[in-house]
C-alpha positions as CSV (number, residue, x, y, z in Angstrom):
1,M,0.0,0.0,0.0
2,S,1.4,3.4,-1.0
3,A,2.1,6.0,1.6
4,R,-0.5,8.7,2.1
5,K,1.1,12.2,1.8
6,C,-0.2,15.7,1.7
7,W,0.7,19.4,2.2
8,V,-0.6,21.0,5.3
9,T,-1.1,24.6,6.3
10,L,-2.8,26.4,9.2
11,M,-5.3,29.2,9.2
12,T,-6.4,30.6,12.6
13,E,-7.8,34.0,11.6
14,K,-9.5,35.6,8.6
15,S,-6.6,38.0,7.9
16,Y,-4.6,35.0,6.5
17,L,-7.3,33.8,4.1
18,P,-5.7,35.6,1.1
19,G,-2.4,33.9,2.1
20,V,-4.0,30.4,2.2
21,I,-5.8,31.0,-1.1
22,C,-2.6,32.1,-2.8
23,L,-0.7,29.1,-1.3
24,A,-3.4,26.7,-2.7
25,K,-3.3,28.4,-6.1
26,S,0.5,28.2,-6.1
27,L,0.5,24.5,-5.4
28,M,-2.0,23.9,-8.2
29,R,0.0,26.2,-10.5
30,V,3.1,24.0,-10.2
31,K,1.0,20.9,-10.7
32,T,1.7,19.2,-7.4
33,K,0.4,15.6,-7.1
34,F,-0.5,16.0,-3.4
35,P,-3.6,17.5,-1.8
36,L,-3.6,20.4,0.6
37,L,-5.1,20.0,4.0
38,V,-6.0,23.3,5.8
39,L,-6.1,23.1,9.6
40,V,-8.6,25.6,11.1
41,P,-10.0,26.2,14.6
42,N,-13.1,24.2,15.5
43,L,-15.9,26.8,15.0
44,E,-18.0,25.2,17.7
45,N,-15.4,25.4,20.5
46,E,-12.8,28.0,19.6
47,E,-12.8,31.8,19.3
48,T,-12.1,32.8,15.7
49,D,-13.3,35.4,13.2
50,L,-13.4,32.7,10.5
51,S,-16.7,31.4,9.2
52,R,-17.9,28.4,7.2
53,N,-18.2,30.7,4.2
54,D,-14.4,31.2,4.3
55,F,-13.9,27.4,4.3
56,Y,-16.4,27.0,1.4
57,E,-14.4,29.5,-0.6
58,L,-11.3,27.3,-0.3
59,I,-13.2,24.1,-1.1
60,R,-14.7,25.7,-4.2
61,L,-11.2,26.7,-5.3
62,G,-10.0,23.1,-5.2
63,S,-13.2,21.5,-6.5
64,N,-12.5,21.7,-10.2
65,Y,-10.0,18.8,-10.3
66,Y,-10.2,15.1,-10.6
67,F,-9.5,14.8,-6.9
68,R,-10.5,17.0,-4.0
69,F,-7.4,19.1,-3.9
70,I,-8.2,21.1,-0.7
71,G,-9.5,19.6,2.5
72,I,-10.6,21.4,5.6
73,K,-9.9,19.9,9.0
74,E,-11.4,21.6,12.1
75,I,-9.3,21.0,15.2
76,N,-9.4,22.1,18.8
77,R,-6.6,24.1,20.2
78,V,-4.5,22.6,23.0
79,H,-5.5,24.1,26.3
80,W,-3.4,24.4,29.5
81,K,-5.9,25.2,32.2
82,S,-3.3,24.8,34.9
83,N,-0.9,27.4,33.4
84,K,-2.6,30.6,32.3
85,Y,0.7,32.2,31.1
86,I,1.3,29.4,28.6
87,E,-2.4,29.3,27.7
88,D,-2.6,33.0,26.8
89,R,0.8,33.3,25.1
90,F,0.9,30.0,23.2
91,K,-2.7,29.6,22.0
92,E,-1.8,29.9,18.3
93,V,1.2,27.7,18.4
94,S,-0.9,25.1,20.2
95,T,-2.9,24.8,16.9
96,K,0.2,24.5,14.8
97,I,1.6,21.5,16.7
98,R,-1.6,19.7,15.9
99,V,0.1,18.8,12.6
100,W,1.7,15.9,14.5
101,D,-1.7,14.8,15.6
102,I,-3.1,14.3,12.1
103,E,-4.5,10.9,11.4
104,G,-4.4,9.1,8.0
105,Y,-1.2,10.4,6.6
106,D,2.3,8.9,6.7
107,L,4.3,12.0,5.6
108,V,3.3,15.6,5.4
109,G,4.8,18.9,4.3
110,F,3.8,21.7,6.5
111,L,3.8,25.1,4.9
112,D,3.1,28.5,6.6
113,A,0.2,30.4,5.1
114,D,2.4,33.3,4.0
115,M,4.3,31.1,1.5
116,C,4.0,31.0,-2.2
117,V,5.3,28.0,-4.2
118,I,7.0,29.1,-7.4
119,R,8.2,25.7,-8.7
120,N,7.2,22.2,-8.1
121,M,8.8,20.7,-5.0
122,D,7.0,17.4,-4.7
123,E,10.4,15.7,-4.2
124,L,10.3,16.9,-0.6
125,L,7.5,14.3,0.1
126,E,9.9,11.6,-1.0
127,V,12.3,12.3,1.9
128,E,12.8,9.3,4.2
129,L,12.3,10.2,7.8
130,D,11.4,8.6,11.1
131,T,9.0,10.2,13.6
132,N,11.9,11.6,15.6
133,T,13.4,13.5,12.7
134,I,12.1,16.4,10.5
135,A,13.5,18.1,7.4
136,A,13.6,21.9,7.4
137,C,15.6,24.9,6.2
138,H,18.0,27.0,8.4
139,A,16.7,30.2,9.8
140,C,18.5,33.4,8.8
141,T,19.9,34.9,12.1
142,C,21.2,38.1,10.6
143,N,18.4,40.2,12.0
144,P,18.7,42.7,9.1
145,H,15.9,44.9,10.4
146,K,17.6,45.2,13.8
147,I,14.5,44.1,15.7
148,S,15.3,44.7,19.3
149,S,13.4,41.7,20.7
150,Y,15.5,39.2,18.7
151,P,18.4,37.5,20.4
152,K,21.6,39.6,20.7
153,S,23.5,36.6,19.2
154,W,21.6,37.0,16.0
155,T,24.1,38.8,13.8
156,P,25.5,38.2,10.3
157,D,28.5,36.5,11.7
158,S,26.4,33.8,13.4
159,C,24.1,33.1,10.5
160,A,24.3,29.7,8.8
161,Y,23.8,31.4,5.4
162,T,26.9,33.6,5.9
163,K,28.9,30.4,6.4
164,G,27.1,28.3,3.9
165,P,27.6,27.5,0.2
166,I,27.0,30.3,-2.3
167,Y,25.3,30.1,-5.7
168,P,25.2,27.7,-7.5
169,D,26.0,25.2,-4.8
170,S,23.5,26.8,-2.4
171,T,20.6,25.6,-4.6
172,N,21.5,22.0,-3.9
173,I,23.4,22.0,-0.7
174,S,22.2,23.1,2.8
175,P,24.4,25.1,5.1
176,N,26.2,22.9,7.7
177,T,23.7,21.3,10.1
178,N,24.9,20.3,13.6
179,S,23.5,20.1,17.1
180,E,23.7,23.9,17.4
181,S,21.9,24.7,14.2
182,Y,18.5,26.4,14.2
183,F,15.7,25.9,11.7
184,N,12.8,28.1,10.5
185,S,9.6,26.3,11.2
186,G,7.7,27.7,8.2
187,L,8.4,24.6,6.1
188,M,8.8,21.2,7.8
189,I,8.6,17.7,6.4
190,L,7.5,15.3,9.1
191,R,5.8,12.1,10.0
192,P,2.6,12.6,12.1
193,S,2.8,10.7,15.3
194,K,0.5,10.8,18.4
195,S,3.4,10.0,20.6
196,K,5.5,12.8,19.1
197,F,2.6,15.2,19.5
198,D,2.3,14.2,23.2
199,E,6.1,14.8,23.6
200,I,5.9,18.3,22.1
201,F,2.8,19.1,24.2
202,N,4.4,17.9,27.4
203,H,7.6,19.8,26.7
204,L,5.7,23.0,26.2
205,T,3.4,22.4,29.2
206,N,6.3,21.8,31.5
207,H,8.8,24.2,30.1
208,E,11.2,25.5,32.7
209,N,11.6,29.0,31.2
210,P,8.6,29.9,29.0
211,E,9.2,33.6,29.5
212,K,12.5,33.3,27.6
213,I,10.9,31.8,24.5
214,I,11.0,34.4,21.7
215,F,9.8,32.7,18.6
216,I,7.2,30.5,20.3
217,E,6.7,27.3,18.3
218,Q,9.9,27.7,16.4
219,D,12.0,27.8,19.6
220,I,10.0,24.9,21.1
221,L,10.4,22.7,18.0
222,N,14.1,23.5,17.8
223,E,14.4,22.3,21.4
224,I,12.5,19.1,20.6
225,F,14.4,18.3,17.4
226,K,17.8,19.6,18.4
227,G,20.4,17.5,16.5
228,N,17.6,15.6,14.8
229,W,16.7,17.5,11.7
230,I,17.9,17.3,8.2
231,G,18.9,20.6,6.5
232,L,17.3,21.5,3.2
233,P,18.7,24.0,0.7
234,Y,17.2,27.5,1.1
235,I,15.2,27.3,-2.1
236,Y,12.5,25.4,-0.3
237,N,11.9,28.1,2.3
238,A,13.4,31.2,0.6
239,L,12.9,33.9,3.3
240,K,12.1,37.1,1.5
241,T,15.0,38.9,3.4
242,L,17.6,36.5,2.0
243,R,17.3,38.1,-1.5
244,N,19.1,41.2,-0.2
245,C,21.1,40.2,2.9
246,H,22.4,36.9,1.3
247,S,22.4,37.8,-2.4
248,S,25.4,35.5,-2.9
249,I,23.2,32.4,-2.3
250,W,20.1,33.6,-4.1
251,S,18.9,32.9,-7.7
252,D,15.4,33.8,-8.9
253,K,15.4,31.0,-11.4
254,C,16.1,28.4,-8.7
255,V,13.8,29.4,-5.8
256,K,11.0,27.0,-5.3
257,N,9.1,28.5,-2.4
258,V,9.1,32.1,-1.1
259,H,8.3,32.7,2.6
260,Y,6.9,36.2,3.2
261,I,8.0,36.6,6.8
262,L,7.5,39.7,9.0
263,R,4.3,41.8,9.1
264,D,4.3,43.5,5.7
265,K,2.5,40.7,3.9
266,P,2.1,41.1,0.1
267,W,-1.7,41.0,0.3
268,K,-1.6,44.2,2.5
269,E,-0.1,46.1,-0.4
270,D,-2.0,48.0,-3.1
271,I,-0.5,46.2,-6.0
272,V,-2.2,48.4,-8.6
273,K,-0.8,51.5,-7.1
274,K,2.6,49.9,-6.7
275,R,2.8,48.8,-10.3
276,A,2.0,52.3,-11.5
277,V,5.1,54.0,-9.9
278,N,8.6,54.0,-11.2
279,V,10.6,50.8,-10.6
280,D,13.1,52.7,-8.4
281,E,10.2,53.7,-6.1
282,R,8.8,50.2,-5.5
283,G,11.0,49.1,-2.7
284,D,13.5,46.3,-2.1
285,I,11.0,43.4,-2.0
286,W,8.8,44.6,-4.9
287,G,9.9,41.8,-7.2
288,L,8.9,39.1,-4.6
289,N,5.6,40.8,-3.8
290,N,4.8,40.9,-7.5
291,W,5.4,37.2,-7.7
292,W,2.8,36.7,-5.0
293,W,0.2,38.9,-6.7
294,K,0.8,37.2,-10.1
295,V,0.0,33.8,-8.5
296,Y,-3.0,35.2,-6.6
297,N,-4.4,36.9,-9.7
298,E,-3.6,33.9,-11.9
299,E,-1.4,36.1,-14.2
300,D,1.2,34.8,-16.6
301,W,4.9,35.3,-15.9
302,D,6.7,38.0,-17.9
303,D,10.2,37.7,-19.2
304,D,11.5,40.2,-16.7
305,D,10.0,38.5,-13.6
306,F,12.9,36.1,-13.4
307,E,16.3,35.5,-14.8
308,D,16.3,33.5,-18.0
309,D,15.2,29.9,-17.3
310,N,14.4,27.8,-20.3
311,N,12.8,25.1,-18.2
312,F,10.2,27.4,-16.6
313,N,6.6,27.5,-18.0
314,K,5.6,31.1,-18.0
315,S,2.0,30.7,-18.9
316,F,-0.7,29.7,-16.5
317,S,-4.4,29.3,-16.1
318,V,-5.8,27.7,-12.9
319,L,-8.8,26.4,-14.9
320,Q,-6.5,24.5,-17.3
321,W,-4.6,22.6,-14.6
322,K,-4.7,18.8,-14.6
323,A,-2.6,16.6,-12.4
């Protein structure tokens, strides 16, 4: 019997609905052969501004294909009635760790809702893992925006991408991964396991220093999988900041999945107004935001969107897609 595999994302509030819609369209655009499962709060038990109409919009989007591309799974958040500090601060992460509690799948690829898949990356769901190991990409620890709440140790000198291979090797080789390495949890390849979920839940519930946790689930998962994760090349979780602060590793024509980290999400931008101004006035991440909007609006790629890439199909219509 063949293994059951899928992509999984998480949507806990309505503000991320455009992100999930674009993520779904991007996966269809690159002709993935795996369905997308969207984890959402249980509307009967959890506080959320989402409605069933939002879910139906996603289901309709994925209903034109020979298999049901998009599935919706309502889940309950994990609750810590005995620890209000953890309950209040970690209520969103408690939903994300439910990915380990999914039944019926042998291997899943978790994708944050602020990602956009540019090229097919189904090969990630062929990775061989056990339940104690995940595959992920290194975090960038340069802190290019000088965010004061980030660890003081996060400097360019400490960043794995500063030390790692440069282009073209960077597209196929991960930076060195050891027991001190730190991954970004936006993309994770993992095997669902009830026992692993219980381990993560218990670790968070009984954490000795929850006040010192900065990146919530990312810190927790790095503690759980310390020394037990496989490093992937940056192209599978191409943080938007890498294009500028690590330009030596970046190649537009090789990136497979862009991660629109930080608060300035592309769907918050007036793309019509932005496209009307001179190129010099559009900002550093204009090109990446334009990729997102082209996928969301189902627009064809133009010659100047990427470097020359003879293997890249520039035309697209979501209604023509067949797996």
